[in-house]
MMTF fields as JSON, N, C-alpha, C and O atoms, coordinates in Angstrom:
{
  "mmtfVersion": "1.0.0",
  "mmtfProducer": "UNKNOWN",
  "numBonds": 459,
  "numAtoms": 460,
  "numGroups": 115,
  "numChains": 1,
  "numModels": 1,
  "chainsPerModel": [1],
  "groupsPerChain": [115],
  "chainIdList": ["A"],
  "bondAtomList": [4, 2, 8, 6, 12, 10, 16, 14, 20, 18, 24, 22, 28, 26, 32, 30, 36, 34, 40, 38, 44, 42, 48, 46, 52, 50, 56, 54, 60, 58, 64, 62, 68, 66, 72, 70, 76, 74, 80, 78, 84, 82, 88, 86, 92, 90, 96, 94, 100, 98, 104, 102, 108, 106, 112, 110, 116, 114, 120, 118, 124, 122, 128, 126, 132, 130, 136, 134, 140, 138, 144, 142, 148, 146, 152, 150, 156, 154, 160, 158, 164, 162, 168, 166, 172, 170, 176, 174, 180, 178, 184, 182, 188, 186, 192, 190, 196, 194, 200, 198, 204, 202, 208, 206, 212, 210, 216, 214, 220, 218, 224, 222, 228, 226, 232, 230, 236, 234, 240, 238, 244, 242, 248, 246, 252, 250, 256, 254, 260, 258, 264, 262, 268, 266, 272, 270, 276, 274, 280, 278, 284, 282, 288, 286, 292, 290, 296, 294, 300, 298, 304, 302, 308, 306, 312, 310, 316, 314, 320, 318, 324, 322, 328, 326, 332, 330, 336, 334, 340, 338, 344, 342, 348, 346, 352, 350, 356, 354, 360, 358, 364, 362, 368, 366, 372, 370, 376, 374, 380, 378, 384, 382, 388, 386, 392, 390, 396, 394, 400, 398, 404, 402, 408, 406, 412, 410, 416, 414, 420, 418, 424, 422, 428, 426, 432, 430, 436, 434, 440, 438, 444, 442, 448, 446, 452, 450, 456, 454],
  "bondOrderList": [1, 1, 1, 1, 1, 1, 1, 1, 1, 1, 1, 1, 1, 1, 1, 1, 1, 1, 1, 1, 1, 1, 1, 1, 1, 1, 1, 1, 1, 1, 1, 1, 1, 1, 1, 1, 1, 1, 1, 1, 1, 1, 1, 1, 1, 1, 1, 1, 1, 1, 1, 1, 1, 1, 1, 1, 1, 1, 1, 1, 1, 1, 1, 1, 1, 1, 1, 1, 1, 1, 1, 1, 1, 1, 1, 1, 1, 1, 1, 1, 1, 1, 1, 1, 1, 1, 1, 1, 1, 1, 1, 1, 1, 1, 1, 1, 1, 1, 1, 1, 1, 1, 1, 1, 1, 1, 1, 1, 1, 1, 1, 1, 1, 1],
  "groupList": [{"groupName": "MET", "atomNameList": ["N", "CA", "C", "O"], "elementList": ["N", "C", "C", "O"], "formalChargeList": [0, 0, 0, 0], "bondAtomList": [1, 0, 2, 1, 3, 2], "bondOrderList": [1, 1, 2], "singleLetterCode": "M", "chemCompType": "L-PEPTIDE LINKING"}, {"groupName": "GLN", "atomNameList": ["N", "CA", "C", "O"], "elementList": ["N", "C", "C", "O"], "formalChargeList": [0, 0, 0, 0], "bondAtomList": [1, 0, 2, 1, 3, 2], "bondOrderList": [1, 1, 2], "singleLetterCode": "Q", "chemCompType": "L-PEPTIDE LINKING"}, {"groupName": "ALA", "atomNameList": ["N", "CA", "C", "O"], "elementList": ["N", "C", "C", "O"], "formalChargeList": [0, 0, 0, 0], "bondAtomList": [1, 0, 2, 1, 3, 2], "bondOrderList": [1, 1, 2], "singleLetterCode": "A", "chemCompType": "L-PEPTIDE LINKING"}, {"groupName": "ARG", "atomNameList": ["N", "CA", "C", "O"], "elementList": ["N", "C", "C", "O"], "formalChargeList": [0, 0, 0, 0], "bondAtomList": [1, 0, 2, 1, 3, 2], "bondOrderList": [1, 1, 2], "singleLetterCode": "R", "chemCompType": "L-PEPTIDE LINKING"}, {"groupName": "GLY", "atomNameList": ["N", "CA", "C", "O"], "elementList": ["N", "C", "C", "O"], "formalChargeList": [0, 0, 0, 0], "bondAtomList": [1, 0, 2, 1, 3, 2], "bondOrderList": [1, 1, 2], "singleLetterCode": "G", "chemCompType": "PEPTIDE LINKING"}, {"groupName": "PHE", "atomNameList": ["N", "CA", "C", "O"], "elementList": ["N", "C", "C", "O"], "formalChargeList": [0, 0, 0, 0], "bondAtomList": [1, 0, 2, 1, 3, 2], "bondOrderList": [1, 1, 2], "singleLetterCode": "F", "chemCompType": "L-PEPTIDE LINKING"}, {"groupName": "PRO", "atomNameList": ["N", "CA", "C", "O"], "elementList": ["N", "C", "C", "O"], "formalChargeList": [0, 0, 0, 0], "bondAtomList": [1, 0, 2, 1, 3, 2], "bondOrderList": [1, 1, 2], "singleLetterCode": "P", "chemCompType": "L-PEPTIDE LINKING"}, {"groupName": "ASP", "atomNameList": ["N", "CA", "C", "O"], "elementList": ["N", "C", "C", "O"], "formalChargeList": [0, 0, 0, 0], "bondAtomList": [1, 0, 2, 1, 3, 2], "bondOrderList": [1, 1, 2], "singleLetterCode": "D", "chemCompType": "L-PEPTIDE LINKING"}, {"groupName": "CYS", "atomNameList": ["N", "CA", "C", "O"], "elementList": ["N", "C", "C", "O"], "formalChargeList": [0, 0, 0, 0], "bondAtomList": [1, 0, 2, 1, 3, 2], "bondOrderList": [1, 1, 2], "singleLetterCode": "C", "chemCompType": "L-PEPTIDE LINKING"}, {"groupName": "ILE", "atomNameList": ["N", "CA", "C", "O"], "elementList": ["N", "C", "C", "O"], "formalChargeList": [0, 0, 0, 0], "bondAtomList": [1, 0, 2, 1, 3, 2], "bondOrderList": [1, 1, 2], "singleLetterCode": "I", "chemCompType": "L-PEPTIDE LINKING"}, {"groupName": "VAL", "atomNameList": ["N", "CA", "C", "O"], "elementList": ["N", "C", "C", "O"], "formalChargeList": [0, 0, 0, 0], "bondAtomList": [1, 0, 2, 1, 3, 2], "bondOrderList": [1, 1, 2], "singleLetterCode": "V", "chemCompType": "L-PEPTIDE LINKING"}, {"groupName": "GLU", "atomNameList": ["N", "CA", "C", "O"], "elementList": ["N", "C", "C", "O"], "formalChargeList": [0, 0, 0, 0], "bondAtomList": [1, 0, 2, 1, 3, 2], "bondOrderList": [1, 1, 2], "singleLetterCode": "E", "chemCompType": "L-PEPTIDE LINKING"}, {"groupName": "LEU", "atomNameList": ["N", "CA", "C", "O"], "elementList": ["N", "C", "C", "O"], "formalChargeList": [0, 0, 0, 0], "bondAtomList": [1, 0, 2, 1, 3, 2], "bondOrderList": [1, 1, 2], "singleLetterCode": "L", "chemCompType": "L-PEPTIDE LINKING"}, {"groupName": "ASN", "atomNameList": ["N", "CA", "C", "O"], "elementList": ["N", "C", "C", "O"], "formalChargeList": [0, 0, 0, 0], "bondAtomList": [1, 0, 2, 1, 3, 2], "bondOrderList": [1, 1, 2], "singleLetterCode": "N", "chemCompType": "L-PEPTIDE LINKING"}, {"groupName": "SER", "atomNameList": ["N", "CA", "C", "O"], "elementList": ["N", "C", "C", "O"], "formalChargeList": [0, 0, 0, 0], "bondAtomList": [1, 0, 2, 1, 3, 2], "bondOrderList": [1, 1, 2], "singleLetterCode": "S", "chemCompType": "L-PEPTIDE LINKING"}, {"groupName": "LYS", "atomNameList": ["N", "CA", "C", "O"], "elementList": ["N", "C", "C", "O"], "formalChargeList": [0, 0, 0, 0], "bondAtomList": [1, 0, 2, 1, 3, 2], "bondOrderList": [1, 1, 2], "singleLetterCode": "K", "chemCompType": "L-PEPTIDE LINKING"}, {"groupName": "THR", "atomNameList": ["N", "CA", "C", "O"], "elementList": ["N", "C", "C", "O"], "formalChargeList": [0, 0, 0, 0], "bondAtomList": [1, 0, 2, 1, 3, 2], "bondOrderList": [1, 1, 2], "singleLetterCode": "T", "chemCompType": "L-PEPTIDE LINKING"}, {"groupName": "TYR", "atomNameList": ["N", "CA", "C", "O"], "elementList": ["N", "C", "C", "O"], "formalChargeList": [0, 0, 0, 0], "bondAtomList": [1, 0, 2, 1, 3, 2], "bondOrderList": [1, 1, 2], "singleLetterCode": "Y", "chemCompType": "L-PEPTIDE LINKING"}, {"groupName": "HIS", "atomNameList": ["N", "CA", "C", "O"], "elementList": ["N", "C", "C", "O"], "formalChargeList": [0, 0, 0, 0], "bondAtomList": [1, 0, 2, 1, 3, 2], "bondOrderList": [1, 1, 2], "singleLetterCode": "H", "chemCompType": "L-PEPTIDE LINKING"}],
  "groupTypeList": [0, 1, 2, 3, 4, 1, 5, 6, 7, 8, 9, 10, 11, 4, 6, 5, 2, 12, 7, 13, 2, 10, 14, 10, 11, 2, 2, 3, 10, 15, 4, 12, 1, 4, 7, 10, 2, 4, 11, 8, 7, 9, 12, 10, 16, 6, 7, 9, 11, 14, 4, 13, 9, 12, 14, 15, 14, 5, 2, 5, 12, 2, 4, 4, 3, 10, 2, 4, 10, 12, 10, 4, 2, 2, 2, 6, 10, 10, 12, 16, 14, 3, 2, 7, 16, 2, 11, 2, 15, 12, 17, 14, 9, 2, 10, 2, 10, 12, 0, 2, 13, 12, 10, 3, 14, 11, 3, 12, 15, 9, 4, 1, 10, 18, 5],
  "groupIdList": [1, 2, 3, 4, 5, 6, 7, 8, 9, 10, 11, 12, 13, 14, 15, 16, 17, 18, 19, 20, 21, 22, 23, 24, 25, 26, 27, 28, 29, 30, 31, 32, 33, 34, 35, 36, 37, 38, 39, 40, 41, 42, 43, 44, 45, 46, 47, 48, 49, 50, 51, 52, 53, 54, 55, 56, 57, 58, 59, 60, 61, 62, 63, 64, 65, 66, 67, 68, 69, 70, 71, 72, 73, 74, 75, 76, 77, 78, 79, 80, 81, 82, 83, 84, 85, 86, 87, 88, 89, 90, 91, 92, 93, 94, 95, 96, 97, 98, 99, 100, 101, 102, 103, 104, 105, 106, 107, 108, 109, 110, 111, 112, 113, 114, 115],
  "secStructList": [7, 6, 6, 6, 6, 1, 1, 6, 6, 7, 7, 7, 7, 7, 7, 7, 7, 1, 2, 2, 2, 2, 7, 6, 6, 2, 2, 2, 2, 6, 6, 7, 7, 1, 1, 1, 6, 6, 7, 7, 1, 7, 7, 7, 7, 1, 1, 2, 2, 2, 2, 2, 2, 2, 2, 2, 0, 0, 0, 0, 0, 6, 7, 7, 7, 7, 7, 7, 3, 3, 7, 1, 1, 1, 1, 7, 3, 3, 7, 7, 7, 6, 6, 7, 7, 2, 2, 2, 2, 2, 2, 2, 2, 2, 2, 2, 2, 2, 2, 2, 2, 2, 2, 2, 2, 2, 2, 2, 2, 6, 6, 7, 7, 7, 7],
  "xCoordList": [22.14, 20.648, 20.877, 20.308, 21.697, 21.889, 22.518, 21.832, 23.464, 24.28, 23.456, 23.688, 22.155, 21.347, 20.319, 19.618, 20.312, 19.193, 18.029, 17.112, 17.864, 16.899, 16.133, 14.961, 17.222, 16.95, 17.396, 18.493, 16.561, 16.856, 17.051, 16.774, 17.473, 17.675, 18.034, 17.447, 18.533, 19.039, 21.026, 21.617, 21.421, 22.571, 22.891, 22.388, 23.706, 23.655, 25.109, 25.826, 25.706, 27.011, 26.808, 25.748, 27.617, 27.744, 28.559, 29.078, 28.608, 28.224, 28.803, 30.026, 27.953, 28.707, 28.34, 27.236, 29.266, 29.114, 28.026, 27.776, 27.318, 26.226, 26.894, 26.128, 27.902, 29.092, 28.965, 28.245, 29.322, 30.171, 28.845, 29.036, 27.574, 26.755, 25.911, 25.242, 25.917, 25.562, 26.181, 25.673, 27.37, 28.278, 29.708, 30.705, 29.24, 30.634, 31.567, 32.356, 31.822, 32.983, 33.389, 34.536, 32.787, 33.258, 33.895, 35.108, 33.014, 33.746, 34.47, 34.684, 35.098, 36.422, 37.473, 38.617, 37.039, 38.374, 38.643, 39.732, 37.665, 38.347, 38.766, 39.331, 38.332, 38.924, 37.855, 38.078, 36.645, 35.922, 35.311, 35.105, 35.154, 34.717, 33.534, 33.146, 32.797, 31.752, 30.68, 30.747, 29.418, 28.626, 27.718, 27.19, 27.587, 26.713, 27.242, 26.491, 28.718, 29.325, 29.315, 30.149, 28.222, 28.398, 27.118, 26.822, 26.057, 24.918, 23.909, 23.486, 23.567, 22.546, 21.225, 20.852, 20.717, 19.144, 18.137, 17.062, 18.767, 18.035, 18.796, 19.724, 18.813, 19.528, 18.924, 17.699, 19.523, 19.107, 19.813, 21.04, 18.962, 19.552, 19.667, 18.599, 20.657, 20.674, 19.661, 19.559, 18.903, 18.087, 16.975, 17.042, 16.043, 15.039, 15.38, 14.908, 16.138, 16.714, 17.517, 17.357, 18.494, 18.919, 18.224, 18.71, 17.223, 16.556, 16.009, 15.99, 15.444, 14.401, 15.392, 14.985, 16.522, 17.418, 17.611, 17.722, 17.569, 17.982, 16.675, 16.481, 15.78, 14.298, 13.934, 13.575, 14.102, 14.127, 15.014, 14.62, 16.424, 17.083, 17.139, 17.696, 16.45, 15.728, 14.829, 14.954, 13.745, 12.429, 12.722, 12.571, 13.189, 13.169, 14.535, 14.574, 15.72, 17.021, 16.828, 17.012, 16.495, 16.612, 15.122, 14.956, 14.159, 12.795, 12.488, 11.525, 13.158, 12.714, 11.106, 10.529, 10.869, 9.534, 9.684, 9.941, 9.559, 9.587, 8.405, 7.309, 8.587, 7.386, 8.17, 9.254, 7.157, 7.94, 7.23, 6.086, 8.135, 7.442, 8.612, 9.79, 7.983, 9.041, 8.686, 7.544, 9.897, 9.942, 10.664, 11.498, 10.388, 10.602, 9.759, 9.999, 8.901, 7.353, 6.74, 7.226, 5.753, 4.705, 4.098, 3.963, 3.604, 3.333, 4.095, 4.75, 3.882, 4.8, 3.467, 2.243, 4.636, 4.092, 4.239, 5.392, 3.288, 3.465, 3.783, 3.238, 4.753, 5.276, 5.947, 7.081, 4.478, 5.06, 5.262, 5.28, 5.344, 5.512, 4.119, 3.449, 3.894, 3.121, 3.156, 2.266, 4.599, 4.855, 5.131, 5.766, 4.893, 4.713, 3.513, 2.491, 4.043, 2.785, 1.785, 1.92, 0.835, -0.254, 0.257, -0.04, 1.25, 1.799, 2.653, 2.691, 3.464, 4.368, 3.415, 3.597, 2.395, 1.707, 0.862, 0.552, 0.598, -0.326, 1.16, 1.236, 2.248, 3.303, 3.442, 3.481, 3.495, 3.732, 2.817, 3.181, 1.389, 0.45, 0.441, 0.218, 0.624, 1.052, 1.88, 1.524, 3.383, 4.104, 3.986, 4.674, 3.356, 3.065, 2.114, 2.097, 1.233, 0.21, 0.971, 0.791, 1.946, 2.395, 3.314, 3.544, 3.716, 5.063, 3.878, 4.17, 2.71, 2.165, 1.468, 0.854, 1.329, 0.588, 1.339, 1.015, 3.07, 4.207, 4.446, 4.787, 4.141, 4.464, 3.157, 3.305, 2.202, 0.745, 1.336, 1.302, 1.768, 1.622, 2.876, 2.852, 3.843, 4.828, 4.508, 5.076, 3.559, 2.905, 2.117, 1.878, 1.511, 0.665, 1.303, 0.745, 2.381, 3.062, 3.715, 3.922, 3.939, 4.533, 3.562, 3.914, 2.224, 1.254, 0.519, -0.247, 0.471, 0.055, -0.834, -0.395, -2.323, -3.07, -3.21, -3.491, -2.996, -3.105, -3.631, -2.941, -4.883, -5.415, -5.515, -5.884],
  "yCoordList": [115.163, 115.512, 115.158, 115.805, 114.148, 113.421, 115.135, 115.748, 115.511, 116.761, 117.978, 118.746, 118.041, 118.921, 119.04, 120.03, 117.637, 117.346, 116.792, 116.857, 116.227, 115.804, 114.254, 113.877, 113.696, 112.217, 112.141, 111.639, 112.636, 112.986, 111.579, 110.645, 111.244, 109.896, 109.148, 108.068, 109.31, 108.024, 108.208, 109.264, 107.242, 107.288, 106.844, 105.897, 107.738, 107.523, 107.362, 108.231, 106.611, 106.531, 105.821, 105.304, 105.836, 105.182, 105.997, 107.087, 105.589, 104.377, 103.23, 103.199, 101.982, 100.894, 99.942, 100.031, 98.931, 97.707, 97.022, 97.571, 95.762, 95.641, 94.525, 94.046, 93.888, 93.286, 93.918, 93.441, 95.057, 96.129, 96.529, 97.069, 96.423, 96.906, 96.341, 96.86, 94.714, 93.817, 92.516, 91.649, 92.76, 91.654, 92.502, 93.13, 92.172, 92.927, 92.15, 92.891, 90.923, 90.406, 91.006, 91.43, 91.304, 91.955, 93.363, 93.562, 94.181, 95.555, 95.586, 96.713, 94.278, 94.403, 94.039, 94.415, 93.018, 92.787, 93.929, 94.047, 94.676, 95.75, 97.162, 98.092, 97.087, 98.023, 99.087, 100.227, 98.683, 100.002, 100.099, 99.107, 101.462, 101.576, 102.465, 102.99, 102.707, 103.105, 102.354, 101.19, 103.481, 102.841, 101.736, 100.783, 101.969, 101.414, 100.331, 99.426, 100.293, 99.294, 97.853, 97.254, 97.379, 95.859, 95.413, 94.224, 96.827, 96.249, 97.538, 98.439, 97.603, 98.546, 98.1, 96.941, 98.732, 98.203, 98.802, 98.334, 99.73, 100.144, 100.136, 100.934, 99.613, 99.931, 100.876, 100.992, 101.495, 102.644, 102.74, 102.839, 102.713, 102.247, 103.56, 103.914, 104.007, 104.957, 105.451, 106.557, 104.177, 104.357, 103.412, 102.415, 103.41, 102.737, 101.282, 100.363, 101.063, 99.706, 98.708, 97.487, 99.498, 99.052, 98.719, 97.919, 99.344, 99.031, 97.864, 97.035, 97.525, 96.675, 95.616, 94.661, 95.554, 94.438, 93.69, 92.576, 94.816, 94.173, 93.41, 92.221, 94.574, 93.673, 92.291, 91.364, 92.28, 90.763, 89.674, 88.526, 90.164, 89.351, 88.758, 87.818, 89.626, 89.484, 88.493, 87.54, 88.761, 87.819, 86.504, 85.37, 86.873, 85.162, 84.308, 83.097, 85.066, 84.265, 84.095, 82.907, 84.751, 84.627, 84.272, 83.951, 84.419, 84.344, 85.3, 85.058, 86.539, 87.348, 88.425, 88.625, 88.821, 89.624, 91.234, 92.148, 91.382, 92.957, 93.691, 93.161, 95.042, 96.127, 97.199, 97.77, 97.23, 98.344, 99.627, 99.718, 101.093, 102.235, 102.993, 102.646, 104.106, 105.065, 106.251, 106.701, 106.828, 107.948, 109.166, 108.99, 110.34, 111.526, 112.385, 113.396, 111.61, 112.493, 113.265, 113.61, 113.451, 114.392, 113.653, 114.124, 112.249, 111.422, 110.127, 109.93, 109.061, 107.855, 107.102, 107.154, 106.21, 105.8, 104.389, 103.959, 103.572, 102.042, 101.488, 101.735, 100.724, 100.39, 98.666, 98.242, 97.895, 96.677, 95.652, 96.133, 94.767, 94.152, 93.07, 92.677, 92.758, 91.627, 90.304, 89.466, 90.274, 88.783, 88.923, 87.957, 89.84, 90.251, 89.292, 89.036, 88.698, 87.931, 89.219, 90.426, 88.313, 89.188, 89.862, 91.035, 89.004, 89.339, 90.789, 91.625, 90.72, 91.933, 92.974, 94.079, 92.866, 93.841, 94.676, 95.866, 93.462, 94.551, 94.99, 96.211, 94.341, 95.258, 96.808, 97.898, 96.482, 98.148, 98.968, 100.142, 98.717, 99.42, 99.73, 100.903, 98.967, 99.132, 100.206, 101.13, 100.037, 101.14, 102.45, 103.405, 102.58, 103.709, 104.394, 105.593, 103.983, 104.251, 105.064, 106.214, 103.902, 104.278, 105.875, 106.651, 105.89, 106.89, 108.188, 109.363, 107.883, 109.273, 109.509, 110.575, 108.855, 109.204, 110.198, 111.353, 109.397, 109.814, 111.546, 112.474, 111.576, 113.064, 113.868, 114.88, 113.386, 114.015, 114.567, 115.768, 113.769, 113.883, 115.003, 115.819, 114.927, 116.25, 117.3, 118.247, 117.667, 119.091, 119.104, 120.28, 118.27, 118.752, 119.327, 120.129, 118.84, 119.338, 120.832, 121.662, 120.951, 122.427, 123.516, 124.599, 123.352, 124.198, 124.035, 124.991, 123.274, 123.43, 122.299, 121.232, 122.432, 121.391, 121.233, 122.153, 120.098, 119.848, 118.247, 117.263, 118.186, 116.557, 116.251, 115.123],
  "zCoordList": [121.051, 121.845, 123.335, 124.214, 123.612, 124.861, 125.561, 126.378, 125.213, 125.513, 125.898, 126.831, 124.768, 125.131, 126.204, 126.415, 127.015, 127.537, 127.215, 128.034, 126.128, 125.311, 125.951, 125.917, 126.444, 126.926, 128.469, 128.714, 129.56, 130.448, 131.109, 130.356, 132.365, 132.965, 131.731, 131.665, 131.103, 130.118, 129.66, 129.437, 129.657, 129.156, 127.156, 126.551, 126.677, 125.4, 124.891, 125.388, 124.14, 123.661, 122.366, 122.014, 121.874, 120.42, 119.186, 119.429, 118.289, 117.617, 117.941, 118.077, 118.137, 118.431, 117.402, 116.864, 117.042, 116.205, 117.142, 118.215, 116.763, 117.547, 118.086, 118.922, 118.035, 119.311, 119.996, 120.873, 120.232, 121.168, 121.824, 122.914, 121.481, 122.049, 122.784, 123.678, 122.253, 123.396, 124.195, 124.906, 123.794, 124.446, 125.481, 125.127, 126.642, 127.74, 127.06, 126.475, 126.88, 126.444, 125.249, 125.393, 123.73, 122.756, 123.406, 123.469, 123.816, 123.842, 124.972, 125.417, 125.82, 126.626, 125.949, 126.204, 124.723, 123.96, 122.889, 122.328, 122.677, 121.937, 122.58, 122.004, 123.967, 124.556, 124.572, 124.163, 125.069, 124.447, 126.349, 127.047, 126.766, 127.728, 127.746, 126.702, 129.15, 129.046, 129.879, 130.273, 130.119, 130.935, 130.072, 130.645, 128.587, 127.675, 126.987, 126.624, 126.702, 126.017, 126.37, 127.049, 125.791, 125.849, 126.511, 126.628, 127.118, 128.533, 127.65, 128.376, 126.225, 125.767, 126.189, 126.005, 126.588, 126.546, 125.042, 124.666, 124.538, 123.245, 121.915, 122.045, 120.748, 119.768, 118.983, 119.024, 118.35, 117.306, 116.1, 116.073, 114.898, 114.098, 112.632, 112.133, 112.222, 111.315, 110.157, 109.627, 109.935, 109.023, 108.727, 109.447, 107.952, 107.982, 107.608, 108.277, 106.622, 106.015, 106.901, 106.914, 107.713, 108.571, 110.063, 110.862, 110.244, 111.093, 110.826, 111.736, 109.535, 109.06, 109.237, 109.899, 108.834, 108.69, 110.468, 110.98, 110.797, 112.569, 112.955, 113.206, 112.918, 113.476, 113.019, 113.745, 111.471, 111.151, 111.668, 111.868, 111.906, 112.345, 114.152, 114.718, 114.49, 115.833, 116.003, 116.772, 115.142, 115.012, 114.289, 114.746, 113.025, 112.381, 112.729, 112.507, 113.324, 113.656, 114.753, 115.017, 115.725, 117.365, 118.105, 119.281, 117.116, 117.738, 118.617, 119.345, 118.782, 119.571, 119.196, 118.127, 120.322, 120.089, 119.514, 120.298, 118.568, 118.066, 118.072, 118.252, 117.861, 117.722, 116.665, 116.787, 115.572, 114.625, 114.681, 114.235, 115.45, 115.667, 114.775, 114.696, 114.132, 113.378, 114.046, 114.132, 114.598, 115.379, 114.784, 113.896, 115.22, 114.811, 113.536, 112.876, 113.581, 112.924, 113.976, 115.053, 113.56, 114.524, 115.495, 116.624, 115.132, 115.704, 115.391, 114.367, 116.66, 116.269, 115.354, 115.476, 114.151, 113.067, 113.191, 113.153, 113.334, 113.567, 112.152, 111.077, 112.438, 110.989, 111.021, 111.244, 110.643, 110.528, 108.971, 107.838, 109.175, 107.884, 107.667, 108.622, 106.49, 106.311, 106.721, 106.866, 106.911, 107.442, 108.682, 109.107, 109.566, 110.964, 111.379, 110.741, 113.0, 113.559, 114.158, 114.361, 114.289, 115.103, 116.189, 116.414, 117.111, 118.185, 118.284, 119.187, 116.692, 116.844, 116.385, 116.896, 115.496, 115.204, 116.488, 116.541, 117.584, 118.809, 119.363, 119.503, 119.678, 120.211, 119.576, 120.148, 118.284, 117.664, 117.718, 117.638, 117.86, 118.375, 119.799, 120.1, 120.635, 121.929, 122.29, 123.021, 121.591, 122.093, 121.152, 121.513, 120.224, 119.555, 120.204, 119.929, 121.058, 121.803, 123.178, 123.577, 123.752, 124.824, 124.874, 125.801, 123.242, 123.082, 122.518, 122.745, 121.869, 121.962, 123.129, 123.077, 124.239, 125.891, 126.159, 126.435, 126.012, 126.92, 126.435, 127.168, 124.982, 124.282, 125.036, 125.722, 124.839, 125.439, 126.921, 127.189, 127.664, 129.083, 129.3, 130.222, 128.43, 128.836, 128.363, 128.908, 127.248, 127.005, 128.056, 128.331, 128.896, 129.706, 131.094, 131.843, 131.246, 132.362, 132.123, 133.008, 130.979, 130.473, 130.481, 130.013, 131.015, 131.035, 129.545, 129.428, 128.489, 127.178, 127.25, 127.68, 126.79, 126.565, 124.92, 124.153, 124.619, 123.243, 122.912, 123.182, 122.324, 122.417, 121.189, 120.862]
}
């Protein structure tokens, strides 16, 4: 998708193991090169189960702030857990709204109006 220009202004590389994606030192030790190795901004998982594990690890083991949004459908889908904090649920809704607005604004740029 990157090669087809579907992610303009983005650098997409991988797949990476988690340590290679977030640790410059781990990427260096393993001989990985590139602009993203060890310095990623976004982690994409291959399926919903591994995404759930990653998200819960951030939230419960590292005290991270998380948002759950399923992408690839006709519209972003808010994806939260019953155990999520109110903050995580709010972040999920906010991200989905931003994503939906981005899609809408892209449609308007090419001359089609869809509401």
